[in-house]
C-alpha positions in Angstrom: -34.8 -7.7 -106.1 -35.9 -9.9 -103.4 -32.5 -11.7 -103.5 -30.5 -8.5 -103.1 -32.6 -7.5 -100.0 -31.8 -10.8 -98.4 -28.1 -10.3 -98.9 -28.2 -7.0 -97.0 -30.1 -8.5 -94.1 -28.5 -11.8 -93.5 -24.9 -11.6 -94.5 -22.5 -8.7 -93.8 -20.2 -7.6 -96.5 -16.5 -7.2 -95.9 -16.9 -3.5 -96.2 -19.4 -3.4 -93.4 -17.3 -5.6 -91.2 -14.3 -3.3 -91.8 -16.2 -0.1 -91.1 -17.7 -1.6 -88.0 -14.2 -2.5 -86.7 -13.0 1.1 -87.0 -16.1 2.7 -85.6 -15.2 5.3 -83.0 -18.2 4.5 -80.9 -16.9 1.0 -80.2 -15.2 1.2 -76.8 -13.9 -2.4 -76.8 -11.6 -1.9 -79.8 -8.3 -2.1 -77.7 -6.2 -0.7 -74.9 -5.9 3.0 -74.3 -2.5 4.6 -73.6 -3.3 5.1 -69.9 -4.2 1.4 -69.5 -0.9 0.5 -71.2 1.1 2.8 -69.0 -0.6 1.6 -65.8 0.0 -2.0 -66.8 3.7 -1.3 -67.5 4.1 0.4 -64.1 2.5 -2.6 -62.3 4.8 -4.9 -64.2 7.9 -2.8 -63.4 7.1 -2.6 -59.7 6.6 -6.4 -59.6 10.0 -6.9 -61.3 11.7 -4.6 -58.8 10.1 -6.5 -55.9 11.1 -9.9 -57.4 14.7 -8.7 -57.9 14.9 -7.5 -54.3 13.6 -10.9 -53.0 16.1 -12.7 -55.2 19.0 -10.6 -53.8 17.8 -11.2 -50.3 17.6 -15.0 -50.9 21.2 -15.0 -52.3 22.5 -13.0 -49.3 20.7 -15.4 -46.8 22.1 -18.4 -48.7 25.7 -17.1 -48.5 25.3 -16.3 -44.8 23.9 -19.8 -44.2 27.0 -21.3 -46.0 29.2 -19.2 -43.7 27.4 -20.5 -40.6 27.7 -24.1 -41.9 31.4 -23.7 -42.4 31.8 -22.1 -39.0 30.1 -25.1 -37.3 32.2 -27.5 -39.2 35.4 -25.7 -38.1 34.1 -25.6 -34.5 33.6 -29.4 -34.7 37.1 -29.8 -36.2 38.5 -27.7 -33.3 36.9 -29.9 -30.7 38.1 -33.0 -32.4 41.7 -31.7 -32.2 41.3 -31.0 -28.5 40.2 -34.6 -28.0 43.0 -35.9 -30.2 45.7 -33.9 -28.4 44.4 -34.8 -25.0 42.1 -32.4 -23.2 43.9 -32.8 -19.9 47.2 -31.6 -21.3 45.6 -28.4 -22.5 43.6 -27.7 -19.4 46.2 -25.4 -17.7 46.2 -22.9 -20.6 44.1 -19.8 -20.1 42.4 -19.0 -23.4 43.8 -20.4 -26.7 43.2 -18.3 -29.7 44.1 -18.9 -33.3 43.0 -19.0 -36.9 42.6 -21.6 -39.6 45.5 -20.3 -41.6 45.2 -20.3 -45.3 42.6 -23.1 -45.5 39.8 -20.8 -44.2 40.9 -17.2 -44.1 38.9 -14.9 -42.0 37.8 -17.5 -39.5 39.3 -17.5 -36.0 38.7 -19.6 -32.9 38.9 -19.3 -29.2 39.1 -22.2 -26.7 38.9 -22.2 -23.0 39.4 -25.5 -21.1 38.4 -25.7 -17.4 38.6 -28.7 -15.1 35.3 -29.7 -13.4 34.8 -31.2 -9.9 34.9 -34.7 -11.5 38.3 -36.1 -12.2 39.2 -36.3 -15.9 36.1 -34.3 -16.9 36.7 -31.0 -18.5 34.5 -28.1 -19.7 35.5 -26.9 -23.1 34.1 -23.5 -24.3 34.8 -23.1 -28.0 34.0 -20.2 -30.4 34.5 -19.6 -34.1 34.4 -16.0 -35.2 34.4 -14.4 -38.6 33.7 -10.9 -40.1 31.5 -10.3 -43.2 30.6 -6.9 -44.5 32.0 -5.2 -41.4 29.8 -7.3 -39.1 31.2 -9.9 -36.7 29.5 -13.3 -36.5 30.1 -16.0 -33.9 29.1 -19.6 -33.3 29.9 -21.1 -29.9 29.4 -24.2 -27.8 30.2 -25.7 -24.5 31.1 -29.3 -24.3 32.0 -31.7 -21.5 34.9 -33.9 -22.6 36.2 -36.9 -20.6 39.9 -37.4 -20.9 40.9 -41.1 -20.7 43.7 -41.7 -18.1 
């Protein structure tokens, strides 16, 4: 008999472990429905915020690529002015054009003015484009010396 009493005191049987696991007084048994719903809502809000940030990053990246292209086209336009001879183009008022089929949607404006120094010209250049009904512009002013 002594042996049986020891079993009850020192070692739990599987039945007691099972019954203790489903005891209704045990509050640490798992998550309640409210906790699960609140956790799901927090996760959903976080996912929406992350998707919004990802969309904003993609838009900013696309706009940055457009600005980069515009600056390259502006540089190309100034190189053409130098190659054709800035002095030959100085008498024109404002030159406007586009980049044809190579870069549709991008346009340029040039204004070349002589300065008080001989063979030195002020060149105002702009590249414009429209994206999502909003007009964007990059512009620069350069002093170009025309070799005689």
